[in-house]
Structure formats: structure tokens, C-alpha cells
Chimera marker file (.cmm) of the C-alpha trace (Angstrom):
<marker_set name="trace">
<marker id="1" x="0.018" y="-0.004" z="0.000" r="1" g="1" b="0" radius="0.5"/>
<marker id="2" x="1.316" y="3.430" z="-0.919" r="1" g="1" b="0" radius="0.5"/>
<marker id="3" x="1.093" y="6.740" z="0.895" r="1" g="1" b="0" radius="0.5"/>
<marker id="4" x="-1.788" y="8.042" z="-1.249" r="1" g="1" b="0" radius="0.5"/>
<marker id="5" x="-3.788" y="4.839" z="-0.717" r="1" g="1" b="0" radius="0.5"/>
<marker id="6" x="-3.211" y="5.088" z="3.025" r="1" g="1" b="0" radius="0.5"/>
<marker id="7" x="-4.319" y="8.746" z="3.004" r="1" g="1" b="0" radius="0.5"/>
<marker id="8" x="-7.478" y="7.776" z="1.104" r="1" g="1" b="0" radius="0.5"/>
<marker id="9" x="-8.194" y="4.945" z="3.540" r="1" g="1" b="0" radius="0.5"/>
<marker id="10" x="-7.885" y="7.285" z="6.528" r="1" g="1" b="0" radius="0.5"/>
<marker id="11" x="-10.112" y="9.827" z="4.782" r="1" g="1" b="0" radius="0.5"/>
<marker id="12" x="-12.733" y="7.182" z="4.008" r="1" g="1" b="0" radius="0.5"/>
<marker id="13" x="-12.699" y="6.024" z="7.643" r="1" g="1" b="0" radius="0.5"/>
<marker id="14" x="-13.404" y="9.589" z="8.780" r="1" g="1" b="0" radius="0.5"/>
<marker id="15" x="-16.149" y="10.004" z="6.169" r="1" g="1" b="0" radius="0.5"/>
<marker id="16" x="-17.707" y="6.754" z="7.502" r="1" g="1" b="0" radius="0.5"/>
<marker id="17" x="-17.843" y="8.534" z="10.867" r="1" g="1" b="0" radius="0.5"/>
<marker id="18" x="-19.737" y="11.450" z="9.297" r="1" g="1" b="0" radius="0.5"/>
<marker id="19" x="-16.699" y="13.715" z="9.184" r="1" g="1" b="0" radius="0.5"/>
<marker id="20" x="-16.443" y="16.120" z="6.251" r="1" g="1" b="0" radius="0.5"/>
<marker id="21" x="-13.083" y="15.736" z="4.518" r="1" g="1" b="0" radius="0.5"/>
<marker id="22" x="-11.392" y="17.013" z="1.378" r="1" g="1" b="0" radius="0.5"/>
<marker id="23" x="-8.524" y="15.478" z="-0.627" r="1" g="1" b="0" radius="0.5"/>
<marker id="24" x="-6.235" y="17.633" z="-2.789" r="1" g="1" b="0" radius="0.5"/>
<marker id="25" x="-3.146" y="16.874" z="-4.788" r="1" g="1" b="0" radius="0.5"/>
<marker id="26" x="-0.694" y="19.460" z="-3.386" r="1" g="1" b="0" radius="0.5"/>
<marker id="27" x="-0.196" y="21.228" z="-6.690" r="1" g="1" b="0" radius="0.5"/>
<marker id="28" x="-3.963" y="21.634" z="-7.195" r="1" g="1" b="0" radius="0.5"/>
<marker id="29" x="-4.425" y="23.040" z="-3.700" r="1" g="1" b="0" radius="0.5"/>
<marker id="30" x="-1.531" y="25.459" z="-4.154" r="1" g="1" b="0" radius="0.5"/>
<marker id="31" x="-3.038" y="26.702" z="-7.427" r="1" g="1" b="0" radius="0.5"/>
<marker id="32" x="-6.398" y="27.218" z="-5.720" r="1" g="1" b="0" radius="0.5"/>
<marker id="33" x="-4.781" y="29.142" z="-2.877" r="1" g="1" b="0" radius="0.5"/>
<marker id="34" x="-2.687" y="31.232" z="-5.288" r="1" g="1" b="0" radius="0.5"/>
<marker id="35" x="-5.809" y="32.229" z="-7.209" r="1" g="1" b="0" radius="0.5"/>
<marker id="36" x="-7.482" y="33.260" z="-3.960" r="1" g="1" b="0" radius="0.5"/>
<marker id="37" x="-4.412" y="35.258" z="-2.917" r="1" g="1" b="0" radius="0.5"/>
<marker id="38" x="-4.219" y="37.015" z="-6.298" r="1" g="1" b="0" radius="0.5"/>
<marker id="39" x="-7.878" y="38.007" z="-5.883" r="1" g="1" b="0" radius="0.5"/>
<marker id="40" x="-7.151" y="39.238" z="-2.315" r="1" g="1" b="0" radius="0.5"/>
<marker id="41" x="-9.450" y="36.476" z="-1.095" r="1" g="1" b="0" radius="0.5"/>
<marker id="42" x="-7.040" y="34.127" z="0.704" r="1" g="1" b="0" radius="0.5"/>
<marker id="43" x="-8.443" y="34.638" z="4.226" r="1" g="1" b="0" radius="0.5"/>
<marker id="44" x="-11.930" y="33.782" z="2.933" r="1" g="1" b="0" radius="0.5"/>
<marker id="45" x="-10.599" y="30.691" z="1.147" r="1" g="1" b="0" radius="0.5"/>
<marker id="46" x="-8.836" y="29.527" z="4.319" r="1" g="1" b="0" radius="0.5"/>
<marker id="47" x="-12.094" y="30.012" z="6.229" r="1" g="1" b="0" radius="0.5"/>
<marker id="48" x="-13.946" y="28.042" z="3.533" r="1" g="1" b="0" radius="0.5"/>
<marker id="49" x="-11.496" y="25.141" z="3.966" r="1" g="1" b="0" radius="0.5"/>
<marker id="50" x="-12.234" y="25.172" z="7.725" r="1" g="1" b="0" radius="0.5"/>
<marker id="51" x="-15.467" y="23.333" z="7.060" r="1" g="1" b="0" radius="0.5"/>
<marker id="52" x="-13.391" y="20.186" z="6.494" r="1" g="1" b="0" radius="0.5"/>
<marker id="53" x="-12.471" y="18.216" z="9.594" r="1" g="1" b="0" radius="0.5"/>
<marker id="54" x="-9.609" y="16.713" z="7.592" r="1" g="1" b="0" radius="0.5"/>
<marker id="55" x="-7.787" y="18.305" z="4.698" r="1" g="1" b="0" radius="0.5"/>
<marker id="56" x="-5.461" y="15.960" z="2.789" r="1" g="1" b="0" radius="0.5"/>
<marker id="57" x="-2.483" y="17.458" z="0.949" r="1" g="1" b="0" radius="0.5"/>
<marker id="58" x="-1.152" y="14.659" z="-1.226" r="1" g="1" b="0" radius="0.5"/>
<marker id="59" x="2.482" y="14.707" z="-2.422" r="1" g="1" b="0" radius="0.5"/>
<marker id="60" x="3.634" y="17.975" z="-0.947" r="1" g="1" b="0" radius="0.5"/>
<marker id="61" x="7.110" y="17.289" z="-2.322" r="1" g="1" b="0" radius="0.5"/>
<marker id="62" x="5.898" y="18.103" z="-5.845" r="1" g="1" b="0" radius="0.5"/>
<marker id="63" x="5.278" y="21.727" z="-4.912" r="1" g="1" b="0" radius="0.5"/>
<marker id="64" x="7.917" y="23.970" z="-6.464" r="1" g="1" b="0" radius="0.5"/>
<marker id="65" x="10.320" y="25.810" z="-4.224" r="1" g="1" b="0" radius="0.5"/>
<marker id="66" x="9.148" y="29.311" z="-5.056" r="1" g="1" b="0" radius="0.5"/>
<marker id="67" x="8.052" y="31.940" z="-2.578" r="1" g="1" b="0" radius="0.5"/>
<marker id="68" x="4.811" y="32.416" z="-4.525" r="1" g="1" b="0" radius="0.5"/>
<marker id="69" x="3.804" y="28.750" z="-4.279" r="1" g="1" b="0" radius="0.5"/>
<marker id="70" x="4.996" y="27.853" z="-0.831" r="1" g="1" b="0" radius="0.5"/>
<marker id="71" x="3.899" y="31.032" z="0.934" r="1" g="1" b="0" radius="0.5"/>
<marker id="72" x="0.212" y="30.114" z="0.447" r="1" g="1" b="0" radius="0.5"/>
<marker id="73" x="0.892" y="26.553" z="1.567" r="1" g="1" b="0" radius="0.5"/>
<marker id="74" x="2.663" y="27.869" z="4.640" r="1" g="1" b="0" radius="0.5"/>
<marker id="75" x="-0.291" y="30.167" z="5.379" r="1" g="1" b="0" radius="0.5"/>
<marker id="76" x="-2.652" y="27.198" z="5.178" r="1" g="1" b="0" radius="0.5"/>
<marker id="77" x="-0.480" y="25.148" z="7.563" r="1" g="1" b="0" radius="0.5"/>
<marker id="78" x="-0.361" y="28.051" z="10.012" r="1" g="1" b="0" radius="0.5"/>
<marker id="79" x="-4.094" y="28.694" z="9.688" r="1" g="1" b="0" radius="0.5"/>
<marker id="80" x="-5.053" y="25.080" z="10.435" r="1" g="1" b="0" radius="0.5"/>
<marker id="81" x="-2.477" y="24.603" z="13.213" r="1" g="1" b="0" radius="0.5"/>
<marker id="82" x="-4.264" y="23.542" z="16.437" r="1" g="1" b="0" radius="0.5"/>
<marker id="83" x="-7.644" y="24.152" z="14.734" r="1" g="1" b="0" radius="0.5"/>
<marker id="84" x="-8.288" y="21.470" z="12.132" r="1" g="1" b="0" radius="0.5"/>
<marker id="85" x="-6.588" y="18.293" z="10.943" r="1" g="1" b="0" radius="0.5"/>
<marker id="86" x="-4.153" y="18.079" z="8.062" r="1" g="1" b="0" radius="0.5"/>
<marker id="87" x="-2.904" y="14.865" z="6.501" r="1" g="1" b="0" radius="0.5"/>
<marker id="88" x="0.195" y="15.451" z="4.419" r="1" g="1" b="0" radius="0.5"/>
<marker id="89" x="1.914" y="12.915" z="2.211" r="1" g="1" b="0" radius="0.5"/>
<marker id="90" x="5.434" y="13.295" z="0.921" r="1" g="1" b="0" radius="0.5"/>
<marker id="91" x="8.069" y="11.094" z="-0.661" r="1" g="1" b="0" radius="0.5"/>
<marker id="92" x="10.761" y="13.108" z="1.154" r="1" g="1" b="0" radius="0.5"/>
<marker id="93" x="11.738" y="12.943" z="4.831" r="1" g="1" b="0" radius="0.5"/>
<marker id="94" x="11.436" y="16.185" z="6.795" r="1" g="1" b="0" radius="0.5"/>
<marker id="95" x="15.200" y="16.767" z="6.627" r="1" g="1" b="0" radius="0.5"/>
<marker id="96" x="14.804" y="17.259" z="2.830" r="1" g="1" b="0" radius="0.5"/>
<marker id="97" x="11.883" y="19.703" z="3.060" r="1" g="1" b="0" radius="0.5"/>
<marker id="98" x="14.269" y="22.609" z="2.408" r="1" g="1" b="0" radius="0.5"/>
<marker id="99" x="13.689" y="21.554" z="-1.214" r="1" g="1" b="0" radius="0.5"/>
<marker id="100" x="10.006" y="22.446" z="-0.749" r="1" g="1" b="0" radius="0.5"/>
<marker id="101" x="10.147" y="25.715" z="1.173" r="1" g="1" b="0" radius="0.5"/>
<marker id="102" x="12.409" y="28.569" z="0.048" r="1" g="1" b="0" radius="0.5"/>
<marker id="103" x="13.967" y="29.283" z="3.430" r="1" g="1" b="0" radius="0.5"/>
<marker id="104" x="15.201" y="27.158" z="6.263" r="1" g="1" b="0" radius="0.5"/>
<marker id="105" x="13.186" y="29.174" z="8.791" r="1" g="1" b="0" radius="0.5"/>
<marker id="106" x="9.955" y="28.617" z="6.851" r="1" g="1" b="0" radius="0.5"/>
<marker id="107" x="10.735" y="24.898" z="6.608" r="1" g="1" b="0" radius="0.5"/>
<marker id="108" x="11.374" y="24.633" z="10.340" r="1" g="1" b="0" radius="0.5"/>
<marker id="109" x="8.190" y="26.579" z="11.170" r="1" g="1" b="0" radius="0.5"/>
<marker id="110" x="6.029" y="24.497" z="8.809" r="1" g="1" b="0" radius="0.5"/>
<marker id="111" x="7.421" y="21.163" z="10.010" r="1" g="1" b="0" radius="0.5"/>
<marker id="112" x="7.152" y="22.291" z="13.644" r="1" g="1" b="0" radius="0.5"/>
<marker id="113" x="3.458" y="23.014" z="13.258" r="1" g="1" b="0" radius="0.5"/>
<marker id="114" x="2.788" y="19.800" z="11.356" r="1" g="1" b="0" radius="0.5"/>
<marker id="115" x="4.558" y="17.484" z="13.804" r="1" g="1" b="0" radius="0.5"/>
<marker id="116" x="3.380" y="19.110" z="17.045" r="1" g="1" b="0" radius="0.5"/>
<marker id="117" x="0.209" y="16.983" z="17.344" r="1" g="1" b="0" radius="0.5"/>
<marker id="118" x="0.794" y="14.422" z="14.607" r="1" g="1" b="0" radius="0.5"/>
<marker id="119" x="1.176" y="10.748" z="14.007" r="1" g="1" b="0" radius="0.5"/>
<marker id="120" x="3.989" y="10.069" z="11.572" r="1" g="1" b="0" radius="0.5"/>
<marker id="121" x="3.645" y="6.972" z="9.422" r="1" g="1" b="0" radius="0.5"/>
<marker id="122" x="6.843" y="6.083" z="7.606" r="1" g="1" b="0" radius="0.5"/>
<marker id="123" x="6.521" y="3.811" z="4.617" r="1" g="1" b="0" radius="0.5"/>
<marker id="124" x="9.594" y="1.961" z="3.481" r="1" g="1" b="0" radius="0.5"/>
<marker id="125" x="9.904" y="-0.433" z="0.651" r="1" g="1" b="0" radius="0.5"/>
<marker id="126" x="9.834" y="-0.814" z="-3.064" r="1" g="1" b="0" radius="0.5"/>
<marker id="127" x="7.482" y="1.380" z="-5.077" r="1" g="1" b="0" radius="0.5"/>
<marker id="128" x="4.359" y="-0.635" z="-5.837" r="1" g="1" b="0" radius="0.5"/>
<marker id="129" x="4.145" y="1.079" z="-9.239" r="1" g="1" b="0" radius="0.5"/>
<marker id="130" x="7.656" y="-0.011" z="-10.159" r="1" g="1" b="0" radius="0.5"/>
<marker id="131" x="6.969" y="-3.468" z="-8.817" r="1" g="1" b="0" radius="0.5"/>
<marker id="132" x="3.780" y="-3.782" z="-10.908" r="1" g="1" b="0" radius="0.5"/>
<marker id="133" x="5.585" y="-2.492" z="-14.015" r="1" g="1" b="0" radius="0.5"/>
<marker id="134" x="8.370" y="-5.017" z="-13.527" r="1" g="1" b="0" radius="0.5"/>
<marker id="135" x="5.810" y="-7.796" z="-13.162" r="1" g="1" b="0" radius="0.5"/>
<marker id="136" x="4.106" y="-6.727" z="-16.411" r="1" g="1" b="0" radius="0.5"/>
<marker id="137" x="7.423" y="-6.663" z="-18.267" r="1" g="1" b="0" radius="0.5"/>
<marker id="138" x="8.291" y="-10.091" z="-16.873" r="1" g="1" b="0" radius="0.5"/>
<marker id="139" x="4.934" y="-11.595" z="-17.888" r="1" g="1" b="0" radius="0.5"/>
<marker id="140" x="5.081" y="-9.947" z="-21.309" r="1" g="1" b="0" radius="0.5"/>
<marker id="141" x="8.492" y="-11.461" z="-22.014" r="1" g="1" b="0" radius="0.5"/>
<marker id="142" x="7.262" y="-14.934" z="-21.058" r="1" g="1" b="0" radius="0.5"/>
<marker id="143" x="4.260" y="-14.809" z="-23.387" r="1" g="1" b="0" radius="0.5"/>
<marker id="144" x="4.763" y="-16.654" z="-26.688" r="1" g="1" b="0" radius="0.5"/>
<marker id="145" x="4.871" y="-14.404" z="-29.762" r="1" g="1" b="0" radius="0.5"/>
<marker id="146" x="1.627" y="-14.072" z="-31.673" r="1" g="1" b="0" radius="0.5"/>
<link id1="1" id2="2" r="1" g="1" b="0" radius="0.2"/>
<link id1="2" id2="3" r="1" g="1" b="0" radius="0.2"/>
<link id1="3" id2="4" r="1" g="1" b="0" radius="0.2"/>
<link id1="4" id2="5" r="1" g="1" b="0" radius="0.2"/>
<link id1="5" id2="6" r="1" g="1" b="0" radius="0.2"/>
<link id1="6" id2="7" r="1" g="1" b="0" radius="0.2"/>
<link id1="7" id2="8" r="1" g="1" b="0" radius="0.2"/>
<link id1="8" id2="9" r="1" g="1" b="0" radius="0.2"/>
<link id1="9" id2="10" r="1" g="1" b="0" radius="0.2"/>
<link id1="10" id2="11" r="1" g="1" b="0" radius="0.2"/>
<link id1="11" id2="12" r="1" g="1" b="0" radius="0.2"/>
<link id1="12" id2="13" r="1" g="1" b="0" radius="0.2"/>
<link id1="13" id2="14" r="1" g="1" b="0" radius="0.2"/>
<link id1="14" id2="15" r="1" g="1" b="0" radius="0.2"/>
<link id1="15" id2="16" r="1" g="1" b="0" radius="0.2"/>
<link id1="16" id2="17" r="1" g="1" b="0" radius="0.2"/>
<link id1="17" id2="18" r="1" g="1" b="0" radius="0.2"/>
<link id1="18" id2="19" r="1" g="1" b="0" radius="0.2"/>
<link id1="19" id2="20" r="1" g="1" b="0" radius="0.2"/>
<link id1="20" id2="21" r="1" g="1" b="0" radius="0.2"/>
<link id1="21" id2="22" r="1" g="1" b="0" radius="0.2"/>
<link id1="22" id2="23" r="1" g="1" b="0" radius="0.2"/>
<link id1="23" id2="24" r="1" g="1" b="0" radius="0.2"/>
<link id1="24" id2="25" r="1" g="1" b="0" radius="0.2"/>
<link id1="25" id2="26" r="1" g="1" b="0" radius="0.2"/>
<link id1="26" id2="27" r="1" g="1" b="0" radius="0.2"/>
<link id1="27" id2="28" r="1" g="1" b="0" radius="0.2"/>
<link id1="28" id2="29" r="1" g="1" b="0" radius="0.2"/>
<link id1="29" id2="30" r="1" g="1" b="0" radius="0.2"/>
<link id1="30" id2="31" r="1" g="1" b="0" radius="0.2"/>
<link id1="31" id2="32" r="1" g="1" b="0" radius="0.2"/>
<link id1="32" id2="33" r="1" g="1" b="0" radius="0.2"/>
<link id1="33" id2="34" r="1" g="1" b="0" radius="0.2"/>
<link id1="34" id2="35" r="1" g="1" b="0" radius="0.2"/>
<link id1="35" id2="36" r="1" g="1" b="0" radius="0.2"/>
<link id1="36" id2="37" r="1" g="1" b="0" radius="0.2"/>
<link id1="37" id2="38" r="1" g="1" b="0" radius="0.2"/>
<link id1="38" id2="39" r="1" g="1" b="0" radius="0.2"/>
<link id1="39" id2="40" r="1" g="1" b="0" radius="0.2"/>
<link id1="40" id2="41" r="1" g="1" b="0" radius="0.2"/>
<link id1="41" id2="42" r="1" g="1" b="0" radius="0.2"/>
<link id1="42" id2="43" r="1" g="1" b="0" radius="0.2"/>
<link id1="43" id2="44" r="1" g="1" b="0" radius="0.2"/>
<link id1="44" id2="45" r="1" g="1" b="0" radius="0.2"/>
<link id1="45" id2="46" r="1" g="1" b="0" radius="0.2"/>
<link id1="46" id2="47" r="1" g="1" b="0" radius="0.2"/>
<link id1="47" id2="48" r="1" g="1" b="0" radius="0.2"/>
<link id1="48" id2="49" r="1" g="1" b="0" radius="0.2"/>
<link id1="49" id2="50" r="1" g="1" b="0" radius="0.2"/>
<link id1="50" id2="51" r="1" g="1" b="0" radius="0.2"/>
<link id1="51" id2="52" r="1" g="1" b="0" radius="0.2"/>
<link id1="52" id2="53" r="1" g="1" b="0" radius="0.2"/>
<link id1="53" id2="54" r="1" g="1" b="0" radius="0.2"/>
<link id1="54" id2="55" r="1" g="1" b="0" radius="0.2"/>
<link id1="55" id2="56" r="1" g="1" b="0" radius="0.2"/>
<link id1="56" id2="57" r="1" g="1" b="0" radius="0.2"/>
<link id1="57" id2="58" r="1" g="1" b="0" radius="0.2"/>
<link id1="58" id2="59" r="1" g="1" b="0" radius="0.2"/>
<link id1="59" id2="60" r="1" g="1" b="0" radius="0.2"/>
<link id1="60" id2="61" r="1" g="1" b="0" radius="0.2"/>
<link id1="61" id2="62" r="1" g="1" b="0" radius="0.2"/>
<link id1="62" id2="63" r="1" g="1" b="0" radius="0.2"/>
<link id1="63" id2="64" r="1" g="1" b="0" radius="0.2"/>
<link id1="64" id2="65" r="1" g="1" b="0" radius="0.2"/>
<link id1="65" id2="66" r="1" g="1" b="0" radius="0.2"/>
<link id1="66" id2="67" r="1" g="1" b="0" radius="0.2"/>
<link id1="67" id2="68" r="1" g="1" b="0" radius="0.2"/>
<link id1="68" id2="69" r="1" g="1" b="0" radius="0.2"/>
<link id1="69" id2="70" r="1" g="1" b="0" radius="0.2"/>
<link id1="70" id2="71" r="1" g="1" b="0" radius="0.2"/>
<link id1="71" id2="72" r="1" g="1" b="0" radius="0.2"/>
<link id1="72" id2="73" r="1" g="1" b="0" radius="0.2"/>
<link id1="73" id2="74" r="1" g="1" b="0" radius="0.2"/>
<link id1="74" id2="75" r="1" g="1" b="0" radius="0.2"/>
<link id1="75" id2="76" r="1" g="1" b="0" radius="0.2"/>
<link id1="76" id2="77" r="1" g="1" b="0" radius="0.2"/>
<link id1="77" id2="78" r="1" g="1" b="0" radius="0.2"/>
<link id1="78" id2="79" r="1" g="1" b="0" radius="0.2"/>
<link id1="79" id2="80" r="1" g="1" b="0" radius="0.2"/>
<link id1="80" id2="81" r="1" g="1" b="0" radius="0.2"/>
<link id1="81" id2="82" r="1" g="1" b="0" radius="0.2"/>
<link id1="82" id2="83" r="1" g="1" b="0" radius="0.2"/>
<link id1="83" id2="84" r="1" g="1" b="0" radius="0.2"/>
<link id1="84" id2="85" r="1" g="1" b="0" radius="0.2"/>
<link id1="85" id2="86" r="1" g="1" b="0" radius="0.2"/>
<link id1="86" id2="87" r="1" g="1" b="0" radius="0.2"/>
<link id1="87" id2="88" r="1" g="1" b="0" radius="0.2"/>
<link id1="88" id2="89" r="1" g="1" b="0" radius="0.2"/>
<link id1="89" id2="90" r="1" g="1" b="0" radius="0.2"/>
<link id1="90" id2="91" r="1" g="1" b="0" radius="0.2"/>
<link id1="91" id2="92" r="1" g="1" b="0" radius="0.2"/>
<link id1="92" id2="93" r="1" g="1" b="0" radius="0.2"/>
<link id1="93" id2="94" r="1" g="1" b="0" radius="0.2"/>
<link id1="94" id2="95" r="1" g="1" b="0" radius="0.2"/>
<link id1="95" id2="96" r="1" g="1" b="0" radius="0.2"/>
<link id1="96" id2="97" r="1" g="1" b="0" radius="0.2"/>
<link id1="97" id2="98" r="1" g="1" b="0" radius="0.2"/>
<link id1="98" id2="99" r="1" g="1" b="0" radius="0.2"/>
<link id1="99" id2="100" r="1" g="1" b="0" radius="0.2"/>
<link id1="100" id2="101" r="1" g="1" b="0" radius="0.2"/>
<link id1="101" id2="102" r="1" g="1" b="0" radius="0.2"/>
<link id1="102" id2="103" r="1" g="1" b="0" radius="0.2"/>
<link id1="103" id2="104" r="1" g="1" b="0" radius="0.2"/>
<link id1="104" id2="105" r="1" g="1" b="0" radius="0.2"/>
<link id1="105" id2="106" r="1" g="1" b="0" radius="0.2"/>
<link id1="106" id2="107" r="1" g="1" b="0" radius="0.2"/>
<link id1="107" id2="108" r="1" g="1" b="0" radius="0.2"/>
<link id1="108" id2="109" r="1" g="1" b="0" radius="0.2"/>
<link id1="109" id2="110" r="1" g="1" b="0" radius="0.2"/>
<link id1="110" id2="111" r="1" g="1" b="0" radius="0.2"/>
<link id1="111" id2="112" r="1" g="1" b="0" radius="0.2"/>
<link id1="112" id2="113" r="1" g="1" b="0" radius="0.2"/>
<link id1="113" id2="114" r="1" g="1" b="0" radius="0.2"/>
<link id1="114" id2="115" r="1" g="1" b="0" radius="0.2"/>
<link id1="115" id2="116" r="1" g="1" b="0" radius="0.2"/>
<link id1="116" id2="117" r="1" g="1" b="0" radius="0.2"/>
<link id1="117" id2="118" r="1" g="1" b="0" radius="0.2"/>
<link id1="118" id2="119" r="1" g="1" b="0" radius="0.2"/>
<link id1="119" id2="120" r="1" g="1" b="0" radius="0.2"/>
<link id1="120" id2="121" r="1" g="1" b="0" radius="0.2"/>
<link id1="121" id2="122" r="1" g="1" b="0" radius="0.2"/>
<link id1="122" id2="123" r="1" g="1" b="0" radius="0.2"/>
<link id1="123" id2="124" r="1" g="1" b="0" radius="0.2"/>
<link id1="124" id2="125" r="1" g="1" b="0" radius="0.2"/>
<link id1="125" id2="126" r="1" g="1" b="0" radius="0.2"/>
<link id1="126" id2="127" r="1" g="1" b="0" radius="0.2"/>
<link id1="127" id2="128" r="1" g="1" b="0" radius="0.2"/>
<link id1="128" id2="129" r="1" g="1" b="0" radius="0.2"/>
<link id1="129" id2="130" r="1" g="1" b="0" radius="0.2"/>
<link id1="130" id2="131" r="1" g="1" b="0" radius="0.2"/>
<link id1="131" id2="132" r="1" g="1" b="0" radius="0.2"/>
<link id1="132" id2="133" r="1" g="1" b="0" radius="0.2"/>
<link id1="133" id2="134" r="1" g="1" b="0" radius="0.2"/>
<link id1="134" id2="135" r="1" g="1" b="0" radius="0.2"/>
<link id1="135" id2="136" r="1" g="1" b="0" radius="0.2"/>
<link id1="136" id2="137" r="1" g="1" b="0" radius="0.2"/>
<link id1="137" id2="138" r="1" g="1" b="0" radius="0.2"/>
<link id1="138" id2="139" r="1" g="1" b="0" radius="0.2"/>
<link id1="139" id2="140" r="1" g="1" b="0" radius="0.2"/>
<link id1="140" id2="141" r="1" g="1" b="0" radius="0.2"/>
<link id1="141" id2="142" r="1" g="1" b="0" radius="0.2"/>
<link id1="142" id2="143" r="1" g="1" b="0" radius="0.2"/>
<link id1="143" id2="144" r="1" g="1" b="0" radius="0.2"/>
<link id1="144" id2="145" r="1" g="1" b="0" radius="0.2"/>
<link id1="145" id2="146" r="1" g="1" b="0" radius="0.2"/>
</marker_set>
């Protein structure tokens, strides 16, 4: 099971308990927040996202390391801190999050807020996508030519 599948399973368990949740690929969420900021509507957008008991940010490591992109993500993390739940997936350990945020101080502050009340689930192992692709290649090569 991969990190996105696990995030979806946790989200579905909360939905089964009548919790309102929202799942976003990180890049999609950042684009939405950037549009709101450009329209001077970011505070209203953050309030709108407060209706979700759980907000999932999937694959945060794909967000580009630009001030424009990560500043809105940082504002979201700060806004939800100690108020509402965030579930964040990443294929990078925290020590490599300097690649996500443009400054070390922003990275430390974001990680600090995320880990303060969190449960960290580390997933180690071979990528299931690569494993499935290798199995397909292996089975294709064993099929007789047609």
C-alpha cells in the first residue's frame, strides 16, 4: 500500500464517521490558494477550507520551491495549526523539506506546526508502481509471440 492509498483509507474512515473531509493533490491546492491570494481572497478561502475536519495534501514534495507557491501553503499550515486536521503525504523525509520551502526558517516553522500533534507513518519499501511495471514486463516477455 502506498502513501496516497493510506491517506485515502484514513479519509474514508473519517467519512464513514460522518466527518467532512477534502482530498487535494498538493499542486492543485496550491493553485487554488494562489488564485485566492491574487484576488485578495485568501483569508476567505482559508475560512472556507475550515469546514473540512480533515484536509489531505497529497504529495507535498511536488510543490515547487518558489516563494509564490510555498507562501500560500505555509499560510494554510499556520491557519489550520491547532484548529483542524491536516494529513500530508510526501516522498521526502522532513530533513529534505528545504527543497519544498524557500527558506530554512519557513521549513522549520512548517514542520514544527505539522509534527506538534501528529502521528507520523513512515513507509519503506519498493514502489508498488515499479513493482507492478516489472511484473508486467516479466509476464510480457514470457508470453509466446503471436
